[in-house]
N, C-alpha and C positions, 0 to 999 in steps of 0.2 A: 528592537530590530533584530538583534542576534537570535532571540528566541524564535522568530518567524523563519529565519534562515536555517536554524537547527531543525525545526519542524519540517521544512521543505526537504532538507537532506535526509531526515529519517524516513519521510514518505517515499523518497526515491529508493532508498535501501530496501524498504519493505516491499515495494513493487518488484524490484529485481529478485529478491528472495522468493516472493510469491510465484513469479513467472518460472523460476528455476524449479521450485517444488512441484508446480503443476506439470511442467515438462517431465520431470523424473517420475511422477506418479501416473502420468498419462491421463489425468482427469482434472477438472477445475475444482478450485476450493470454493465451496458454496457460500461461506461467510465473506468472501472477497467483495461481493457487491454491496453488502451491508457496510463494510469498512469504507469502501469508496464513497458511498452516499453520505456517510457521517463526515468525512473530511471535506467533501465537496460543499457541504452546508456551512462549514465554518468560515468566518470572514477572513 
C-alpha cells in the first residue's frame, strides 16, 4: 500500500513540475500526453 501512495505522490509532483515548466517555456511538453496515458493505464 505504501508503494501506491508513493507513486501517487510522485505523480502529483511530476504534474506540478510539468505545469510549471510549461508555464515558464510558454508551450506544452509534447511527451506529457504519452506519460499521462501510461499512468492512466496502470491499475
